[in-house]
C-alpha positions, 0 to 999 in steps of 0.5 A: 502770906507769912515768911521767915527769913534769917538775918545775916547776924543770925537771927530771924524776921518774919515778912508779911506779904499782901495777896499778891506777894508785895511785902506789907511789914518786916519785923524786927529781928529776933533770936530765933525763928520760934520767938519770931512766931511767937510775936506774930501770935501775938500780934492779932490783938494788937493789930486791931488797936489803932493806937498799934500803928505810928504813922511818919513821913520821913525828909523825902515826904514818904509815908512809912507806918511802924507797929508796935506791941499793946506793951508799946514795944516796935515789932516791925516796919512797913514799906515806904509809901508815896502817899498817905492814902497808900500807908492807910491801905498798907495797914488795912491790909496788914490788920487783914492779914494778921487776922488770917494768919497761922504763924 
């Protein structure tokens, strides 16, 4: 499932959700909805590339991933996960969802 949201600042973000409706990835802000849609179209190749996913741990020990385009631009961030395995499962799910999305 893909959802577009308007920011308080007037930009647009997209949220990729799991089959159960949980957010897997929230994008950075784009100036308009069409730019956000264009980015979604370009994500399919990036999602197949393992280097597109930057994994990190915050100071509380929570895990999060960042998705980057093949050019290195940050597209969005995941929610925080309590375990590394949960984060890896989130990456697997986002890959599946992006392969099936119709922006």
